[in-house]
C-alpha positions in Angstrom: 0.0 0.0 0.0 2.8 2.4 1.0 4.7 1.6 -2.2 1.7 2.2 -4.3 1.1 5.6 -2.7 4.7 6.6 -3.2 4.6 5.5 -6.8 1.4 7.5 -7.3 2.9 10.6 -5.8 6.0 10.3 -7.9 3.9 10.0 -11.1 1.8 13.0 -10.1 5.0 15.1 -9.4 6.4 14.1 -12.8 3.3 15.6 -14.5 3.7 19.0 -12.8 4.6 21.8 -15.2 8.1 23.2 -15.2 8.7 26.2 -13.0 8.6 29.6 -14.8 11.8 31.0 -16.2 13.3 33.6 -13.7 13.7 36.1 -16.6 10.7 35.6 -18.9 10.9 37.5 -22.1 13.8 39.9 -21.2 15.8 40.9 -24.2 18.5 43.3 -25.5 18.9 44.6 -29.0 21.9 46.6 -30.3 22.0 48.6 -33.5 21.6 52.1 -34.9 19.3 54.6 -36.5 19.9 56.0 -40.0 18.0 59.2 -39.6 17.0 62.4 -41.3 17.1 65.3 -38.9 14.8 68.2 -39.5 16.6 71.6 -39.0 14.8 74.0 -36.7 16.2 76.9 -38.7 15.1 76.2 -42.3 13.0 73.0 -41.9 15.3 71.0 -44.2 16.5 67.5 -43.5 20.1 66.4 -42.9 21.1 62.7 -42.8 23.1 61.1 -39.9 23.7 57.9 -38.0 23.0 57.3 -34.3 24.0 54.2 -32.3 21.4 52.8 -30.0 20.1 50.0 -27.8 16.7 48.5 -26.9 15.8 46.7 -23.7 12.6 44.7 -24.2 10.2 42.8 -22.0 7.7 40.3 -23.5 4.2 41.0 -22.0 3.0 37.6 -23.4 5.4 35.8 -21.1 3.0 36.8 -18.3 -0.2 36.1 -20.3 -0.9 39.9 -20.6 -2.5 39.8 -24.0 -5.1 37.3 -25.2 -5.6 36.4 -28.9 -3.2 36.9 -31.8 -1.7 40.2 -30.6 1.9 40.3 -29.2 2.7 42.9 -26.5 6.1 44.2 -25.7 7.4 46.9 -23.4 10.6 48.6 -24.6 13.2 51.1 -23.6 15.0 52.8 -26.5 18.2 54.7 -25.7 20.2 56.4 -28.5 22.8 59.2 -29.0 22.0 61.8 -31.6 24.7 64.3 -32.7 25.1 66.9 -35.3 26.9 70.2 -36.0 28.3 70.3 -39.6 25.3 72.3 -40.9 25.3 74.9 -38.0 27.2 78.0 -37.2 29.5 80.2 -39.3 33.1 80.4 -40.3 33.9 82.0 -36.9 31.4 80.1 -34.8 31.2 76.3 -34.6 28.1 74.8 -33.1 28.0 71.1 -32.0 24.9 69.4 -30.6 24.6 66.1 -28.9 21.2 64.7 -27.7 20.7 61.6 -25.6 17.2 60.2 -26.0 15.5 57.8 -23.7 12.0 56.5 -24.7 9.8 53.9 -22.9 7.7 52.4 -25.7 4.8 50.0 -26.0 4.9 47.7 -29.0 2.0 45.6 -30.4 2.5 43.1 -33.2 1.0 40.1 -34.9 3.4 37.2 -35.0 3.3 35.1 -38.2 4.9 31.7 -38.5 6.2 29.1 -36.0 9.9 28.7 -35.7 10.9 31.4 -38.1 8.6 34.2 -37.0 7.9 37.5 -38.8 6.1 40.0 -36.7 4.7 43.3 -38.2 4.2 45.8 -35.4 3.3 49.3 -34.3 5.2 51.1 -31.5 4.9 54.4 -29.7 5.9 56.2 -26.5 7.1 59.4 -24.8 10.7 60.5 -25.0 13.1 62.4 -22.7 16.0 64.3 -24.4 19.1 65.6 -22.7 20.7 68.1 -25.2 24.2 69.5 -24.9 25.2 72.3 -27.2 28.8 73.5 -27.5 29.7 76.9 -29.1 33.3 77.3 -30.2 34.2 80.9 -31.1 37.4 81.2 -33.2 37.3 84.4 -35.3 40.4 84.9 -37.4 39.7 88.6 -37.6 39.8 89.0 -33.8 43.1 88.8 -31.9 41.9 86.5 -29.1 42.1 82.9 -28.1 39.2 80.6 -29.0 36.4 80.5 -26.4 34.1 77.6 -25.7 30.6 77.9 -24.2 28.5 74.9 -23.2 24.7 74.8 -22.7 22.6 71.8 -21.7 19.0 71.1 -20.9 16.1 68.6 -20.9 13.1 68.4 -23.2 10.1 66.2 -23.7 9.2 64.5 -27.0 7.9 61.3 -28.4 8.7 58.4 -30.7 6.5 56.2 -32.9 7.3 53.6 -35.5 6.1 51.0 -37.9 8.3 47.9 -38.5 8.8 44.2 -38.8 10.7 41.9 -36.4 12.2 38.6 -37.4 13.0 36.0 -34.7 14.0 32.4 -34.5 14.6 30.2 -31.4 17.9 28.6 -30.4 17.4 26.5 -27.3 16.2 28.9 -24.5 17.2 32.0 -26.5 15.2 33.8 -29.1 17.5 35.5 -31.7 15.8 38.5 -33.2 16.4 41.4 -35.7 14.2 44.3 -36.7 13.8 47.0 -39.3 11.6 50.0 -38.2 10.5 53.2 -39.8 10.8 55.5 -36.8 9.5 59.0 -36.1 11.1 61.2 -33.4 9.3 64.4 -32.3 11.6 67.0 -30.8 9.7 70.2 -29.8 8.5 71.8 -33.0 10.5 69.5 -35.4 10.1 65.9 -36.5 12.9 63.5 -37.4 12.6 60.4 -39.6 14.8 57.3 -39.5 15.3 53.6 -40.1 16.1 51.7 -37.0 18.0 48.4 -37.5 18.9 46.1 -34.6 20.1 42.6 -33.8 19.7 41.0 -30.4 18.4 38.1 -28.2 15.6 37.4 -25.8 15.7 35.0 -22.9 13.0 32.7 -21.6 11.8 31.2 -24.8 12.0 27.5 -25.6 11.9 26.1 -29.1 8.2 25.9 -30.2 8.3 22.2 -31.1 10.3 21.1 -28.0 8.4 19.7 -25.0 8.6 21.6 -21.8 11.3 20.2 -19.4 10.1 18.2 -16.4 
């Protein structure tokens, strides 16, 4: 009788689901933004490149979204810099802006192992801008002078893109291409965001859960 009870308990324990991953859906993507910056002076656009990183959290890992939609929370961090089109022969102006944007992404995953996910994303943005003025007038007999000004401003980001992912064991390798919009005060910048990264807490779709 005792042996039968122990055997029954062991079989029941074997059927218990595996404990949840300690870091469900956490991911990191690295890449950059090929962007067109709108000038606040004449409204024209100037091209540039900005390195960036994305920290992601999969809301579906907690069962947050029913149905076919796929929910992600993201944190976009990038460094924007420009200066070649500003100032005069005597005054050089260099601007660096650090952007932090918490974003919400909603997509529709298509496919099983190799998954393509069209998505929409949007969120507020905080910009810390540093402007450096270097005055070096050859007509004035004086040493060059440098003045630095910095400040914070609010803005926003939005985007339309596609994310490609495929599982390797417990890691989901991913890459994305996104048409992004950055709103800075009265101007709007456009860009293409390209990233490559990985996400933890995902087993291969056709593999049984560990017991």
